[in-house]
C-alpha positions as CSV (number, residue, x, y, z in Angstrom):
1,X,-122.2,-33.3,-41.3
2,X,-121.3,-30.9,-44.1
3,X,-116.9,-30.8,-45.9
4,X,-116.2,-28.0,-42.7
5,X,-115.1,-29.7,-40.3
6,X,-115.4,-26.2,-37.4
7,X,-119.1,-26.9,-37.8
8,X,-122.0,-29.1,-36.9
9,X,-125.1,-29.0,-38.4
10,X,-127.5,-31.3,-36.2
11,X,-131.0,-31.6,-38.0
12,X,-132.7,-27.7,-38.0
13,X,-129.5,-26.4,-36.2
14,X,-125.8,-24.9,-36.6
15,X,-123.0,-24.7,-34.4
16,X,-119.5,-23.9,-36.1
17,X,-116.5,-21.6,-34.9
18,X,-115.3,-18.6,-36.7
19,X,-112.4,-19.2,-37.7
20,X,-111.3,-16.7,-39.6
21,X,-111.3,-14.1,-37.0
22,X,-108.2,-13.4,-35.1
23,X,-110.1,-11.0,-32.3
24,X,-113.3,-13.3,-31.9
25,X,-115.8,-11.6,-31.0
26,X,-114.7,-8.6,-30.9
27,X,-114.0,-8.8,-34.7
28,X,-118.3,-9.2,-34.8
29,X,-119.1,-5.9,-32.8
30,X,-116.7,-3.6,-35.0
31,X,-118.2,-4.7,-37.6
32,X,-121.9,-4.5,-36.4
33,X,-124.7,-3.4,-37.8
34,X,-122.7,-2.6,-41.1
35,X,-121.8,-6.1,-41.5
36,X,-124.7,-7.9,-40.7
37,X,-127.3,-5.3,-42.0
38,X,-130.0,-7.7,-41.4
39,X,-130.2,-7.8,-37.2
40,X,-127.3,-6.9,-35.3
41,X,-129.0,-7.2,-31.9
42,X,-126.1,-7.7,-27.9
43,X,-126.9,-10.2,-25.5
44,X,-125.3,-12.3,-23.1
45,X,-125.0,-16.3,-22.7
46,X,-123.8,-17.3,-18.9
47,X,-122.2,-14.6,-18.6
48,X,-120.4,-14.6,-22.3
49,X,-120.2,-11.7,-24.9
50,X,-123.1,-12.4,-27.8
51,X,-124.7,-10.8,-30.5
52,X,-127.9,-12.1,-32.2
53,X,-127.4,-11.5,-35.8
54,X,-127.3,-12.6,-39.4
55,X,-126.8,-10.5,-43.2
56,X,-130.8,-11.5,-43.4
57,X,-133.8,-10.8,-40.9
58,X,-134.9,-13.8,-41.2
59,X,-136.0,-14.3,-37.3
60,X,-140.2,-14.2,-39.0
61,X,-138.8,-17.7,-40.4
62,X,-137.2,-19.1,-38.4
63,X,-133.9,-18.9,-38.6
64,X,-132.2,-16.4,-35.7
65,X,-128.6,-16.8,-35.3
66,X,-126.4,-15.9,-31.6
67,X,-122.9,-15.0,-31.7
68,X,-120.5,-15.4,-28.9
69,X,-117.4,-15.0,-27.6
70,X,-115.7,-17.8,-25.4
71,X,-112.1,-15.8,-25.6
72,X,-109.8,-13.0,-27.0
73,X,-109.4,-14.9,-29.7
74,X,-112.4,-16.9,-30.1
75,X,-116.5,-16.8,-31.0
76,X,-118.4,-19.5,-32.5
77,X,-121.9,-19.8,-33.5
78,X,-125.3,-21.5,-32.9
79,X,-128.5,-21.1,-34.7
80,X,-131.4,-22.5,-35.7
81,X,-133.1,-23.1,-38.9
82,X,-136.8,-23.7,-38.9
83,X,-139.8,-22.7,-39.7
84,X,-142.8,-20.0,-39.2
85,X,-144.5,-22.0,-36.7
86,X,-141.6,-21.3,-33.9
87,X,-140.7,-17.9,-35.6
88,X,-139.0,-15.2,-32.5
89,X,-139.0,-18.7,-30.5
90,X,-135.5,-19.9,-32.8
91,X,-133.6,-16.6,-30.5
92,X,-134.6,-18.4,-27.6
93,X,-133.8,-21.7,-29.6
94,X,-130.4,-20.6,-30.6
95,X,-128.9,-19.4,-27.5
96,X,-130.2,-22.5,-25.4
97,X,-128.3,-24.4,-27.4
98,X,-125.2,-21.7,-27.6
99,X,-125.2,-22.4,-23.1
100,X,-125.4,-26.1,-24.2
101,X,-122.2,-25.7,-26.5
102,X,-120.7,-23.3,-23.7
103,X,-121.8,-25.8,-20.9
104,X,-120.3,-28.6,-23.1
105,X,-116.6,-26.6,-23.6
106,X,-116.9,-26.0,-20.0
107,X,-117.2,-30.1,-18.8
108,X,-114.0,-30.1,-21.7
């Protein structure tokens, strides 16, 4: 873990709450492709709105990030930072990590 108490970094993965956004995922969506020019692909995770996004497209190199809105005022980011061998499967892994975070939050 780094010095940021809102981010958890197990080896190859990262999970963190996006705290400067007072409107949660809506702020990310409003910025859209202009703010995150690497890639910006809306999706959902367990019924929650989400978007695959990043400044640079590293998906073929095993780097993928997803941002999930869990309330009107809070979103979190889940990412895999792996290798070329993993490639775009990193997005599937990031989405599975996001689903695990949601499940953990629901269980308290």
